[in-house]
All heavy atoms as a GROMACS GRO file, in nm:
protein
  648
    1MET      N    1   4.819   3.925   6.593
    1MET     CA    2   4.894   3.972   6.480
    1MET      C    3   4.877   4.124   6.473
    1MET      O    4   4.768   4.176   6.488
    1MET     CB    5   4.842   3.906   6.351
    1MET     CG    6   4.890   3.971   6.226
    1MET     SD    7   4.843   3.896   6.068
    1MET     CE    8   4.679   3.838   6.087
    2ARG      N    9   4.986   4.195   6.448
    2ARG     CA   10   4.984   4.340   6.431
    2ARG      C   11   5.023   4.373   6.288
    2ARG      O   12   5.123   4.323   6.238
    2ARG     CB   13   5.079   4.407   6.527
    2ARG     CG   14   5.088   4.557   6.502
    2ARG     CD   15   5.191   4.622   6.589
    2ARG     NE   16   5.129   4.650   6.717
    2ARG     CZ   17   5.189   4.713   6.815
    2ARG    NH1   18   5.314   4.750   6.802
    2ARG    NH2   19   5.126   4.738   6.928
    3VAL      N   20   4.945   4.457   6.225
    3VAL     CA   21   4.971   4.499   6.088
    3VAL      C   22   4.983   4.651   6.087
    3VAL      O   23   4.897   4.721   6.138
    3VAL     CB   24   4.856   4.456   5.994
    3VAL    CG1   25   4.883   4.502   5.853
    3VAL    CG2   26   4.836   4.306   6.001
    4ILE      N   27   5.094   4.700   6.029
    4ILE     CA   28   5.114   4.843   6.016
    4ILE      C   29   5.106   4.877   5.868
    4ILE      O   30   5.184   4.826   5.787
    4ILE     CB   31   5.249   4.887   6.075
    4ILE    CG1   32   5.256   4.849   6.223
    4ILE    CG2   33   5.271   5.037   6.054
    4ILE    CD1   34   5.390   4.873   6.287
    5LEU      N   35   5.011   4.963   5.833
    5LEU     CA   36   4.991   5.003   5.694
    5LEU      C   37   5.026   5.151   5.679
    5LEU      O   38   4.977   5.234   5.754
    5LEU     CB   39   4.846   4.981   5.653
    5LEU     CG   40   4.791   4.839   5.669
    5LEU    CD1   41   4.641   4.839   5.645
    5LEU    CD2   42   4.860   4.745   5.572
    6THR      N   43   5.108   5.181   5.581
    6THR     CA   44   5.137   5.320   5.546
    6THR      C   45   5.061   5.348   5.418
    6THR      O   46   5.083   5.283   5.316
    6THR     CB   47   5.288   5.342   5.527
    6THR    OG1   48   5.355   5.302   5.647
    6THR    CG2   49   5.319   5.487   5.498
    7VAL      N   50   4.970   5.446   5.425
    7VAL     CA   51   4.874   5.465   5.317
    7VAL      C   52   4.878   5.609   5.267
    7VAL      O   53   4.886   5.702   5.346
    7VAL     CB   54   4.732   5.433   5.369
    7VAL    CG1   55   4.630   5.449   5.260
    7VAL    CG2   56   4.726   5.294   5.428
    8SER      N   57   4.870   5.624   5.135
    8SER     CA   58   4.854   5.757   5.077
    8SER      C   59   4.707   5.778   5.044
    8SER      O   60   4.628   5.683   5.041
    8SER     CB   61   4.939   5.771   4.951
    8SER     OG   62   4.890   5.688   4.848
    9MET      N   63   4.670   5.903   5.018
    9MET     CA   64   4.529   5.934   4.992
    9MET      C   65   4.475   5.860   4.869
    9MET      O   66   4.359   5.822   4.866
    9MET     CB   67   4.512   6.085   4.973
    9MET     CG   68   4.531   6.164   5.102
    9MET     SD   69   4.416   6.116   5.231
    9MET     CE   70   4.264   6.180   5.164
   10ASN      N   71   4.558   5.839   4.767
   10ASN     CA   72   4.507   5.773   4.647
   10ASN      C   73   4.495   5.622   4.662
   10ASN      O   74   4.450   5.555   4.572
   10ASN     CB   75   4.592   5.809   4.525
   10ASN     CG   76   4.736   5.767   4.539
   10ASN    OD1   77   4.776   5.722   4.644
   10ASN    ND2   78   4.813   5.783   4.434
   11GLU      N   79   4.534   5.568   4.775
   11GLU     CA   80   4.521   5.424   4.799
   11GLU      C   81   4.394   5.390   4.876
   11GLU      O   82   4.366   5.273   4.902
   11GLU     CB   83   4.642   5.371   4.875
   11GLU     CG   84   4.769   5.376   4.794
   11GLU     CD   85   4.891   5.334   4.875
   11GLU    OE1   86   4.902   5.373   4.993
   11GLU    OE2   87   4.974   5.261   4.818
   12LEU      N   88   4.317   5.491   4.913
   12LEU     CA   89   4.193   5.466   4.986
   12LEU      C   90   4.084   5.432   4.885
   12LEU      O   91   4.017   5.517   4.830
   12LEU     CB   92   4.154   5.590   5.068
   12LEU     CG   93   4.255   5.632   5.174
   12LEU    CD1   94   4.209   5.758   5.243
   12LEU    CD2   95   4.279   5.520   5.273
   13ASN      N   96   4.067   5.304   4.861
   13ASN     CA   97   3.972   5.256   4.761
   13ASN      C   98   3.906   5.128   4.811
   13ASN      O   99   3.928   5.084   4.924
   13ASN     CB  100   4.041   5.236   4.626
   13ASN     CG  101   4.161   5.142   4.638
   13ASN    OD1  102   4.165   5.056   4.725
   13ASN    ND2  103   4.257   5.158   4.550
   14GLN      N  104   3.827   5.069   4.727
   14GLN     CA  105   3.754   4.948   4.765
   14GLN      C  106   3.850   4.833   4.801
   14GLN      O  107   3.825   4.758   4.894
   14GLN     CB  108   3.659   4.906   4.653
   14GLN     CG  109   3.569   4.790   4.689
   14GLN     CD  110   3.477   4.821   4.805
   14GLN    OE1  111   3.428   4.932   4.818
   14GLN    NE2  112   3.453   4.722   4.889
   15GLU      N  113   3.958   4.822   4.728
   15GLU     CA  114   4.056   4.717   4.756
   15GLU      C  115   4.116   4.732   4.896
   15GLU      O  116   4.135   4.635   4.968
   15GLU     CB  117   4.168   4.723   4.651
   15GLU     CG  118   4.267   4.609   4.660
   15GLU     CD  119   4.370   4.617   4.548
   15GLU    OE1  120   4.334   4.650   4.434
   15GLU    OE2  121   4.487   4.589   4.578
   16PHE      N  122   4.142   4.856   4.936
   16PHE     CA  123   4.195   4.883   5.070
   16PHE      C  124   4.092   4.844   5.177
   16PHE      O  125   4.127   4.782   5.278
   16PHE     CB  126   4.233   5.030   5.082
   16PHE     CG  127   4.285   5.068   5.218
   16PHE    CD1  128   4.412   5.031   5.257
   16PHE    CD2  129   4.207   5.141   5.305
   16PHE    CE1  130   4.461   5.066   5.382
   16PHE    CE2  131   4.255   5.175   5.430
   16PHE     CZ  132   4.382   5.137   5.469
   17ILE      N  133   3.968   4.877   5.154
   17ILE     CA  134   3.861   4.843   5.249
   17ILE      C  135   3.849   4.691   5.262
   17ILE      O  136   3.833   4.638   5.373
   17ILE     CB  137   3.728   4.908   5.208
   17ILE    CG1  138   3.740   5.060   5.223
   17ILE    CG2  139   3.611   4.854   5.289
   17ILE    CD1  140   3.624   5.138   5.165
   18GLU      N  141   3.858   4.621   5.152
   18GLU     CA  142   3.852   4.475   5.156
   18GLU      C  143   3.969   4.416   5.234
   18GLU      O  144   3.954   4.319   5.308
   18GLU     CB  145   3.846   4.419   5.015
   18GLU     CG  146   3.713   4.448   4.946
   18GLU     CD  147   3.712   4.414   4.798
   18GLU    OE1  148   3.813   4.361   4.746
   18GLU    OE2  149   3.610   4.443   4.733
   19LEU      N  150   4.087   4.477   5.218
   19LEU     CA  151   4.203   4.432   5.294
   19LEU      C  152   4.179   4.452   5.444
   19LEU      O  153   4.207   4.362   5.525
   19LEU     CB  154   4.329   4.509   5.251
   19LEU     CG  155   4.453   4.487   5.336
   19LEU    CD1  156   4.501   4.343   5.327
   19LEU    CD2  157   4.564   4.582   5.294
   20LEU      N  158   4.123   4.566   5.481
   20LEU     CA  159   4.092   4.592   5.622
   20LEU      C  160   3.992   4.490   5.676
   20LEU      O  161   4.008   4.439   5.786
   20LEU     CB  162   4.036   4.733   5.640
   20LEU     CG  163   4.135   4.848   5.623
   20LEU    CD1  164   4.064   4.982   5.638
   20LEU    CD2  165   4.249   4.838   5.721
   21GLN      N  166   3.890   4.460   5.597
   21GLN     CA  167   3.790   4.361   5.640
   21GLN      C  168   3.855   4.224   5.663
   21GLN      O  169   3.825   4.157   5.762
   21GLN     CB  170   3.679   4.349   5.536
   21GLN     CG  171   3.587   4.468   5.533
   21GLN     CD  172   3.484   4.460   5.422
   21GLN    OE1  173   3.511   4.403   5.316
   21GLN    NE2  174   3.367   4.518   5.445
   22THR      N  175   3.943   4.184   5.573
   22THR     CA  176   4.013   4.055   5.587
   22THR      C  177   4.096   4.053   5.714
   22THR      O  178   4.094   3.955   5.790
   22THR     CB  179   4.102   4.030   5.465
   22THR    OG1  180   4.021   4.029   5.348
   22THR    CG2  181   4.176   3.898   5.476
   23LEU      N  182   4.169   4.161   5.738
   23LEU     CA  183   4.254   4.168   5.857
   23LEU      C  184   4.170   4.169   5.984
   23LEU      O  185   4.206   4.104   6.084
   23LEU     CB  186   4.345   4.291   5.851
   23LEU     CG  187   4.454   4.287   5.743
   23LEU    CD1  188   4.521   4.423   5.730
   23LEU    CD2  189   4.555   4.178   5.773
   24LEU      N  190   4.060   4.242   5.984
   24LEU     CA  191   3.972   4.244   6.101
   24LEU      C  192   3.911   4.107   6.128
   24LEU      O  193   3.894   4.067   6.243
   24LEU     CB  194   3.862   4.350   6.083
   24LEU     CG  195   3.909   4.495   6.092
   24LEU    CD1  196   3.798   4.589   6.051
   24LEU    CD2  197   3.959   4.527   6.232
   25ASN      N  198   3.878   4.035   6.023
   25ASN     CA  199   3.824   3.899   6.040
   25ASN      C  200   3.926   3.805   6.102
   25ASN      O  201   3.890   3.704   6.161
   25ASN     CB  202   3.776   3.843   5.906
   25ASN     CG  203   3.645   3.906   5.862
   25ASN    OD1  204   3.568   3.954   5.944
   25ASN    ND2  205   3.621   3.907   5.732
   26LYS      N  206   4.054   3.837   6.086
   26LYS     CA  207   4.160   3.756   6.146
   26LYS      C  208   4.204   3.810   6.281
   26LYS      O  209   4.306   3.772   6.335
   26LYS     CB  210   4.281   3.752   6.052
   26LYS     CG  211   4.251   3.680   5.923
   26LYS     CD  212   4.373   3.675   5.834
   26LYS     CE  213   4.338   3.598   5.706
   26LYS     NZ  214   4.454   3.580   5.620
   27ASN      N  215   4.124   3.905   6.336
   27ASN     CA  216   4.152   3.966   6.466
   27ASN      C  217   4.288   4.034   6.471
   27ASN      O  218   4.357   4.031   6.573
   27ASN     CB  219   4.138   3.865   6.580
   27ASN     CG  220   3.996   3.819   6.598
   27ASN    OD1  221   3.903   3.899   6.585
   27ASN    ND2  222   3.977   3.692   6.626
   28ALA      N  223   4.326   4.095   6.362
   28ALA     CA  224   4.455   4.165   6.357
   28ALA      C  225   4.442   4.303   6.420
   28ALA      O  226   4.338   4.368   6.412
   28ALA     CB  227   4.502   4.179   6.212
   29GLU      N  228   4.549   4.345   6.485
   29GLU     CA  229   4.559   4.482   6.532
   29GLU      C  230   4.612   4.563   6.414
   29GLU      O  231   4.718   4.533   6.359
   29GLU     CB  232   4.656   4.492   6.650
   29GLU     CG  233   4.677   4.632   6.699
   29GLU     CD  234   4.782   4.640   6.808
   29GLU    OE1  235   4.838   4.537   6.848
   29GLU    OE2  236   4.809   4.752   6.853
   30ILE      N  237   4.537   4.664   6.373
   30ILE     CA  238   4.573   4.740   6.253
   30ILE      C  239   4.614   4.881   6.291
   30ILE      O  240   4.541   4.951   6.360
   30ILE     CB  241   4.454   4.746   6.154
   30ILE    CG1  242   4.408   4.605   6.119
   30ILE    CG2  243   4.492   4.825   6.030
   30ILE    CD1  244   4.278   4.601   6.044
   31ILE      N  245   4.731   4.920   6.246
   31ILE     CA  246   4.781   5.056   6.266
   31ILE      C  247   4.794   5.117   6.127
   31ILE      O  248   4.863   5.064   6.041
   31ILE     CB  249   4.917   5.056   6.338
   31ILE    CG1  250   4.902   4.991   6.475
   31ILE    CG2  251   4.972   5.198   6.348
   31ILE    CD1  252   5.033   4.966   6.546
   32ILE      N  253   4.724   5.229   6.106
   32ILE     CA  254   4.728   5.295   5.977
   32ILE      C  255   4.802   5.427   5.993
   32ILE      O  256   4.766   5.510   6.076
   32ILE     CB  257   4.585   5.320   5.922
   32ILE    CG1  258   4.512   5.187   5.909
   32ILE    CG2  259   4.590   5.395   5.790
   32ILE    CD1  260   4.367   5.201   5.871
   33ARG      N  261   4.904   5.444   5.911
   33ARG     CA  262   4.983   5.567   5.913
   33ARG      C  263   4.968   5.637   5.778
   33ARG      O  264   4.970   5.573   5.674
   33ARG     CB  265   5.130   5.537   5.937
   33ARG     CG  266   5.157   5.476   6.071
   33ARG     CD  267   5.305   5.456   6.091
   33ARG     NE  268   5.328   5.395   6.220
   33ARG     CZ  269   5.431   5.321   6.251
   33ARG    NH1  270   5.522   5.295   6.159
   33ARG    NH2  271   5.445   5.271   6.371
   34LYS      N  272   4.958   5.767   5.784
   34LYS     CA  273   4.951   5.844   5.661
   34LYS      C  274   5.091   5.852   5.602
   34LYS      O  275   5.189   5.876   5.672
   34LYS     CB  276   4.899   5.984   5.691
   34LYS     CG  277   4.881   6.069   5.568
   34LYS     CD  278   4.824   6.205   5.605
   34LYS     CE  279   4.812   6.289   5.482
   34LYS     NZ  280   4.765   6.424   5.516
   35GLU      N  281   5.100   5.827   5.471
   35GLU     CA  282   5.228   5.833   5.403
   35GLU      C  283   5.285   5.975   5.414
   35GLU      O  284   5.213   6.073   5.394
   35GLU     CB  285   5.209   5.796   5.256
   35GLU     CG  286   5.338   5.792   5.177
   35GLU     CD  287   5.312   5.748   5.034
   35GLU    OE1  288   5.243   5.820   4.962
   35GLU    OE2  289   5.360   5.639   4.999
   36SER      N  290   5.412   5.986   5.447
   36SER     CA  291   5.471   6.118   5.462
   36SER      C  292   5.504   6.179   5.327
   36SER      O  293   5.526   6.109   5.228
   36SER     CB  294   5.598   6.109   5.548
   36SER     OG  295   5.692   6.026   5.485
   37VAL      N  296   5.506   6.309   5.325
   37VAL     CA  297   5.534   6.384   5.203
   37VAL      C  298   5.684   6.414   5.200
   37VAL      O  299   5.742   6.458   5.300
   37VAL     CB  300   5.455   6.516   5.200
   37VAL    CG1  301   5.491   6.599   5.080
   37VAL    CG2  302   5.306   6.486   5.203
   38THR      N  303   5.746   6.391   5.086
   38THR     CA  304   5.887   6.422   5.070
   38THR      C  305   5.900   6.556   4.997
   38THR      O  306   5.846   6.573   4.888
   38THR     CB  307   5.958   6.313   4.987
   38THR    OG1  308   5.937   6.187   5.051
   38THR    CG2  309   6.107   6.340   4.976
   39LEU      N  310   5.967   6.648   5.061
   39LEU     CA  311   5.985   6.780   5.002
   39LEU      C  312   6.120   6.788   4.932
   39LEU      O  313   6.218   6.732   4.979
   39LEU     CB  314   5.976   6.889   5.109
   39LEU     CG  315   5.845   6.895   5.186
   39LEU    CD1  316   5.855   7.003   5.294
   39LEU    CD2  317   5.729   6.924   5.094
   40GLU      N  318   6.121   6.858   4.823
   40GLU     CA  319   6.246   6.880   4.750
   40GLU      C  320   6.282   7.028   4.762
   40GLU      O  321   6.195   7.113   4.768
   40GLU     CB  322   6.230   6.844   4.603
   40GLU     CG  323   6.202   6.698   4.579
   40GLU     CD  324   6.184   6.666   4.432
   40GLU    OE1  325   6.237   6.740   4.348
   40GLU    OE2  326   6.117   6.566   4.403
   41GLU      N  327   6.411   7.057   4.759
   41GLU     CA  328   6.454   7.196   4.763
   41GLU      C  329   6.422   7.260   4.628
   41GLU      O  330   6.443   7.201   4.522
   41GLU     CB  331   6.604   7.204   4.791
   41GLU     CG  332   6.652   7.346   4.810
   41GLU     CD  333   6.796   7.353   4.854
   41GLU    OE1  334   6.841   7.261   4.925
   41GLU    OE2  335   6.864   7.449   4.816
   42TYR      N  336   6.372   7.382   4.634
   42TYR     CA  337   6.332   7.451   4.513
   42TYR      C  338   6.456   7.509   4.444
   42TYR      O  339   6.541   7.571   4.508
   42TYR     CB  340   6.233   7.563   4.546
   42TYR     CG  341   6.177   7.625   4.424
   42TYR    CD1  342   6.079   7.560   4.350
   42TYR    CD2  343   6.224   7.746   4.378
   42TYR    CE1  344   6.028   7.615   4.235
   42TYR    CE2  345   6.173   7.802   4.262
   42TYR     CZ  346   6.076   7.736   4.192
   42TYR     OH  347   6.027   7.791   4.078
   43ASP      N  348   6.467   7.490   4.314
   43ASP     CA  349   6.580   7.541   4.236
   43ASP      C  350   6.537   7.667   4.162
   43ASP      O  351   6.460   7.661   4.066
   43ASP     CB  352   6.627   7.434   4.137
   43ASP     CG  353   6.751   7.475   4.059
   43ASP    OD1  354   6.796   7.591   4.072
   43ASP    OD2  355   6.803   7.390   3.986
   44ARG      N  356   6.585   7.782   4.206
   44ARG     CA  357   6.543   7.909   4.148
   44ARG      C  358   6.596   7.930   4.006
   44ARG      O  359   6.556   8.023   3.937
   44ARG     CB  360   6.585   8.025   4.237
   44ARG     CG  361   6.734   8.040   4.249
   44ARG     CD  362   6.781   8.159   4.328
   44ARG     NE  363   6.672   8.229   4.393
   44ARG     CZ  364   6.687   8.316   4.490
   44ARG    NH1  365   6.806   8.343   4.534
   44ARG    NH2  366   6.586   8.376   4.543
   45ASN      N  367   6.686   7.844   3.960
   45ASN     CA  368   6.742   7.857   3.826
   45ASN      C  369   6.652   7.796   3.718
   45ASN      O  370   6.676   7.817   3.599
   45ASN     CB  371   6.881   7.793   3.818
   45ASN     CG  372   6.979   7.863   3.910
   45ASN    OD1  373   6.982   7.985   3.917
   45ASN    ND2  374   7.057   7.786   3.983
   46ILE      N  375   6.551   7.723   3.759
   46ILE     CA  376   6.458   7.663   3.663
   46ILE      C  377   6.355   7.771   3.625
   46ILE      O  378   6.293   7.832   3.713
   46ILE     CB  379   6.387   7.541   3.724
   46ILE    CG1  380   6.488   7.434   3.762
   46ILE    CG2  381   6.284   7.485   3.627
   46ILE    CD1  382   6.428   7.315   3.835
   47PRO      N  383   6.334   7.794   3.496
   47PRO     CA  384   6.236   7.896   3.453
   47PRO      C  385   6.095   7.862   3.503
   47PRO      O  386   6.056   7.746   3.509
   47PRO     CB  387   6.242   7.891   3.301
   47PRO     CG  388   6.369   7.820   3.267
   47PRO     CD  389   6.401   7.731   3.382
   48LEU      N  390   6.020   7.966   3.537
   48LEU     CA  391   5.885   7.948   3.589
   48LEU      C  392   5.798   7.869   3.491
   48LEU      O  393   5.720   7.783   3.532
   48LEU     CB  394   5.821   8.084   3.618
   48LEU     CG  395   5.677   8.081   3.670
   48LEU    CD1  396   5.668   7.999   3.798
   48LEU    CD2  397   5.626   8.221   3.690
   49GLU      N  398   5.814   7.892   3.363
   49GLU     CA  399   5.734   7.820   3.263
   49GLU      C  400   5.759   7.669   3.271
   49GLU      O  401   5.667   7.589   3.258
   49GLU     CB  402   5.765   7.869   3.121
   49GLU     CG  403   5.724   8.013   3.094
   49GLU     CD  404   5.819   8.116   3.157
   49GLU    OE1  405   5.939   8.085   3.180
   49GLU    OE2  406   5.772   8.227   3.185
   50HIS      N  407   5.884   7.632   3.294
   50HIS     CA  408   5.919   7.490   3.306
   50HIS      C  409   5.857   7.430   3.433
   50HIS      O  410   5.804   7.317   3.431
   50HIS     CB  411   6.071   7.473   3.306
   50HIS     CG  412   6.117   7.332   3.313
   50HIS    ND1  413   6.106   7.244   3.207
   50HIS    CD2  414   6.171   7.261   3.415
   50HIS    CE1  415   6.152   7.126   3.244
   50HIS    NE2  416   6.192   7.133   3.370
   51VAL      N  417   5.864   7.504   3.541
   51VAL     CA  418   5.806   7.457   3.668
   51VAL      C  419   5.656   7.435   3.652
   51VAL      O  420   5.602   7.331   3.692
   51VAL     CB  421   5.833   7.560   3.781
   51VAL    CG1  422   5.756   7.524   3.907
   51VAL    CG2  423   5.981   7.569   3.810
   52MET      N  424   5.588   7.531   3.590
   52MET     CA  425   5.444   7.519   3.572
   52MET      C  426   5.410   7.403   3.480
   52MET      O  427   5.310   7.333   3.502
   52MET     CB  428   5.386   7.650   3.519
   52MET     CG  429   5.398   7.767   3.617
   52MET     SD  430   5.341   7.729   3.785
   52MET     CE  431   5.171   7.683   3.756
   53GLN      N  432   5.491   7.379   3.379
   53GLN     CA  433   5.467   7.267   3.288
   53GLN      C  434   5.477   7.134   3.363
   53GLN      O  435   5.395   7.044   3.346
   53GLN     CB  436   5.567   7.269   3.172
   53GLN     CG  437   5.546   7.158   3.071
   53GLN     CD  438   5.411   7.164   3.003
   53GLN    OE1  439   5.365   7.271   2.967
   53GLN    NE2  440   5.347   7.050   2.989
   54GLU      N  441   5.576   7.121   3.451
   54GLU     CA  442   5.592   6.998   3.530
   54GLU      C  443   5.472   6.976   3.622
   54GLU      O  444   5.423   6.864   3.635
   54GLU     CB  445   5.722   7.002   3.610
   54GLU     CG  446   5.844   6.978   3.525
   54GLU     CD  447   5.969   6.956   3.608
   54GLU    OE1  448   5.958   6.911   3.724
   54GLU    OE2  449   6.077   6.985   3.556
   55PHE      N  450   5.425   7.083   3.686
   55PHE     CA  451   5.309   7.070   3.774
   55PHE      C  452   5.184   7.035   3.694
   55PHE      O  453   5.102   6.955   3.738
   55PHE     CB  454   5.285   7.199   3.854
   55PHE     CG  455   5.362   7.204   3.982
   55PHE    CD1  456   5.482   7.272   3.990
   55PHE    CD2  457   5.315   7.140   4.096
   55PHE    CE1  458   5.553   7.278   4.108
   55PHE    CE2  459   5.385   7.145   4.215
   55PHE     CZ  460   5.504   7.213   4.221
   56SER      N  461   5.167   7.094   3.576
   56SER     CA  462   5.046   7.067   3.498
   56SER      C  463   5.043   6.923   3.447
   56SER      O  464   4.936   6.870   3.418
   56SER     CB  465   5.034   7.165   3.381
   56SER     OG  466   5.138   7.146   3.289
   57ASN      N  467   5.157   6.857   3.439
   57ASN     CA  468   5.162   6.717   3.398
   57ASN      C  469   5.120   6.621   3.508
   57ASN      O  470   5.112   6.502   3.486
   57ASN     CB  471   5.303   6.680   3.350
   57ASN     CG  472   5.341   6.748   3.220
   57ASN    OD1  473   5.255   6.789   3.145
   57ASN    ND2  474   5.470   6.761   3.196
   58ASN      N  475   5.094   6.672   3.629
   58ASN     CA  476   5.062   6.587   3.743
   58ASN      C  477   4.916   6.594   3.786
   58ASN      O  478   4.884   6.565   3.899
   58ASN     CB  479   5.154   6.621   3.861
   58ASN     CG  480   5.294   6.574   3.836
   58ASN    OD1  481   5.315   6.460   3.799
   58ASN    ND2  482   5.391   6.661   3.854
   59SER      N  483   4.828   6.636   3.698
   59SER     CA  484   4.683   6.634   3.721
   59SER      C  485   4.637   6.722   3.836
   59SER      O  486   4.539   6.690   3.903
   59SER     CB  487   4.634   6.490   3.745
   59SER     OG  488   4.667   6.409   3.636
   60TYR      N  489   4.705   6.833   3.861
   60TYR     CA  490   4.657   6.928   3.960
   60TYR      C  491   4.545   7.010   3.898
   60TYR      O  492   4.540   7.029   3.777
   60TYR     CB  493   4.770   7.021   4.008
   60TYR     CG  494   4.874   6.951   4.092
   60TYR    CD1  495   5.001   6.925   4.040
   60TYR    CD2  496   4.847   6.912   4.222
   60TYR    CE1  497   5.097   6.861   4.117
   60TYR    CE2  498   4.942   6.848   4.299
   60TYR     CZ  499   5.067   6.822   4.246
   60TYR     OH  500   5.161   6.759   4.322
   61SER      N  501   4.457   7.061   3.981
   61SER     CA  502   4.344   7.139   3.930
   61SER      C  503   4.392   7.271   3.873
   61SER      O  504   4.494   7.326   3.917
   61SER     CB  505   4.243   7.164   4.043
   61SER     OG  506   4.296   7.260   4.133
   62PRO      N  507   4.318   7.324   3.777
   62PRO     CA  508   4.354   7.454   3.718
   62PRO      C  509   4.358   7.566   3.823
   62PRO      O  510   4.441   7.656   3.815
   62PRO     CB  511   4.244   7.480   3.616
   62PRO     CG  512   4.190   7.345   3.583
   62PRO     CD  513   4.204   7.263   3.708
   63GLU      N  514   4.270   7.558   3.923
   63GLU     CA  515   4.268   7.659   4.030
   63GLU      C  516   4.398   7.656   4.109
   63GLU      O  517   4.456   7.758   4.141
   63GLU     CB  518   4.148   7.637   4.122
   63GLU     CG  519   4.014   7.658   4.056
   63GLU     CD  520   3.965   7.536   3.981
   63GLU    OE1  521   4.025   7.426   3.990
   63GLU    OE2  522   3.864   7.550   3.908
   64PHE      N  523   4.443   7.533   4.143
   64PHE     CA  524   4.569   7.520   4.217
   64PHE      C  525   4.686   7.572   4.135
   64PHE      O  526   4.772   7.645   4.186
   64PHE     CB  527   4.594   7.374   4.257
   64PHE     CG  528   4.731   7.352   4.315
   64PHE    CD1  529   4.759   7.389   4.445
   64PHE    CD2  530   4.833   7.296   4.238
   64PHE    CE1  531   4.886   7.370   4.499
   64PHE    CE2  532   4.959   7.276   4.291
   64PHE     CZ  533   4.986   7.314   4.422
   65LEU      N  534   4.689   7.536   4.008
   65LEU     CA  535   4.799   7.580   3.921
   65LEU      C  536   4.804   7.732   3.908
   65LEU      O  537   4.911   7.792   3.912
   65LEU     CB  538   4.788   7.513   3.784
   65LEU     CG  539   4.808   7.362   3.782
   65LEU    CD1  540   4.776   7.306   3.645
   65LEU    CD2  541   4.949   7.325   3.823
   66ALA      N  542   4.687   7.794   3.893
   66ALA     CA  543   4.682   7.941   3.884
   66ALA      C  544   4.730   8.004   4.013
   66ALA      O  545   4.806   8.103   4.012
   66ALA     CB  546   4.540   7.986   3.851
   67ASP      N  547   4.688   7.948   4.127
   67ASP     CA  548   4.732   7.997   4.258
   67ASP      C  549   4.883   7.982   4.274
   67ASP      O  550   4.950   8.072   4.324
   67ASP     CB  551   4.660   7.918   4.367
   67ASP     CG  552   4.588   8.004   4.466
   67ASP    OD1  553   4.574   8.125   4.440
   67ASP    OD2  554   4.544   7.949   4.569
   68LEU      N  555   4.934   7.867   4.237
   68LEU     CA  556   5.077   7.840   4.247
   68LEU      C  557   5.157   7.938   4.162
   68LEU      O  558   5.256   7.997   4.208
   68LEU     CB  559   5.107   7.696   4.204
   68LEU     CG  560   5.254   7.656   4.202
   68LEU    CD1  561   5.314   7.659   4.342
   68LEU    CD2  562   5.270   7.517   4.140
   69GLU      N  563   5.115   7.957   4.038
   69GLU     CA  564   5.187   8.048   3.949
   69GLU      C  565   5.184   8.191   4.002
   69GLU      O  566   5.286   8.260   4.004
   69GLU     CB  567   5.127   8.042   3.809
   69GLU     CG  568   5.206   8.125   3.708
   69GLU     CD  569   5.160   8.101   3.566
   69GLU    OE1  570   5.052   8.046   3.545
   69GLU    OE2  571   5.235   8.140   3.475
   70ARG      N  572   5.069   8.235   4.050
   70ARG     CA  573   5.056   8.369   4.107
   70ARG      C  574   5.148   8.384   4.228
   70ARG      O  575   5.218   8.484   4.243
   70ARG     CB  576   4.910   8.394   4.145
   70ARG     CG  577   4.878   8.535   4.185
   70ARG     CD  578   4.728   8.563   4.202
   70ARG     NE  579   4.648   8.452   4.255
   70ARG     CZ  580   4.567   8.375   4.182
   70ARG    NH1  581   4.561   8.392   4.051
   70ARG    NH2  582   4.498   8.278   4.237
   71GLY      N  583   5.152   8.282   4.312
   71GLY     CA  584   5.237   8.288   4.431
   71GLY      C  585   5.385   8.290   4.396
   71GLY      O  586   5.463   8.365   4.456
   72LEU      N  587   5.424   8.209   4.298
   72LEU     CA  588   5.566   8.206   4.259
   72LEU      C  589   5.608   8.337   4.192
   72LEU      O  590   5.719   8.386   4.214
   72LEU     CB  591   5.593   8.087   4.166
   72LEU     CG  592   5.592   7.950   4.231
   72LEU    CD1  593   5.604   7.840   4.126
   72LEU    CD2  594   5.702   7.937   4.334
   73LYS      N  595   5.518   8.394   4.112
   73LYS     CA  596   5.552   8.519   4.044
   73LYS      C  597   5.574   8.634   4.142
   73LYS      O  598   5.653   8.723   4.115
   73LYS     CB  599   5.441   8.559   3.945
   73LYS     CG  600   5.446   8.481   3.816
   73LYS     CD  601   5.337   8.527   3.721
   73LYS     CE  602   5.345   8.454   3.590
   73LYS     NZ  603   5.237   8.491   3.498
   74THR      N  604   5.505   8.630   4.254
   74THR     CA  605   5.517   8.738   4.353
   74THR      C  606   5.614   8.705   4.465
   74THR      O  607   5.636   8.785   4.554
   74THR     CB  608   5.380   8.772   4.413
   74THR    OG1  609   5.326   8.655   4.476
   74THR    CG2  610   5.285   8.823   4.307
   75SER      N  611   5.675   8.586   4.460
   75SER     CA  612   5.769   8.547   4.565
   75SER      C  613   5.908   8.604   4.539
   75SER      O  614   5.938   8.652   4.429
   75SER     CB  615   5.777   8.394   4.574
   75SER     OG  616   5.852   8.344   4.465
   76SER      N  617   5.991   8.597   4.638
   76SER     CA  618   6.129   8.646   4.623
   76SER      C  619   6.211   8.558   4.531
   76SER      O  620   6.318   8.598   4.486
   76SER     CB  621   6.195   8.654   4.761
   76SER     OG  622   6.200   8.525   4.819
   77VAL      N  623   6.162   8.441   4.498
   77VAL     CA  624   6.236   8.350   4.410
   77VAL      C  625   6.251   8.408   4.271
   77VAL      O  626   6.357   8.402   4.210
   77VAL     CB  627   6.167   8.212   4.404
   77VAL    CG1  628   6.233   8.122   4.302
   77VAL    CG2  629   6.166   8.146   4.540
   78TYR      N  630   6.143   8.467   4.218
   78TYR     CA  631   6.145   8.515   4.080
   78TYR      C  632   6.154   8.667   4.066
   78TYR      O  633   6.144   8.719   3.957
   78TYR     CB  634   6.023   8.462   4.004
   78TYR     CG  635   6.038   8.317   3.969
   78TYR    CD1  636   5.964   8.220   4.035
   78TYR    CD2  637   6.127   8.275   3.872
   78TYR    CE1  638   5.979   8.086   4.005
   78TYR    CE2  639   6.142   8.141   3.842
   78TYR     CZ  640   6.067   8.047   3.908
   78TYR     OH  641   6.083   7.916   3.878
   79THR      N  642   6.173   8.738   4.175
   79THR     CA  643   6.184   8.884   4.164
   79THR      C  644   6.328   8.929   4.164
   79THR      O  645   6.418   8.859   4.199
   79THR     CB  646   6.110   8.954   4.280
   79THR    OG1  647   6.159   8.906   4.403
   79THR    CG2  648   5.961   8.930   4.269
   0.00000   0.00000   0.00000
């Protein structure tokens, strides 16, 4: 039996490990693929404050958010 799993970083938990153990006990061939990232085109018409608000709603670290805002403010998008 061959099992192909597409996994994101937030799915690596105890439940995932138990699934792997079950599959290995059944002598399954396991292929693990990292979930791909989907990129969206950036819309320069959205105000920077709105963009930062959307990012802050997604549990990113304050350091990342500060870096992102600094980068966007100095980019050609907002100048």
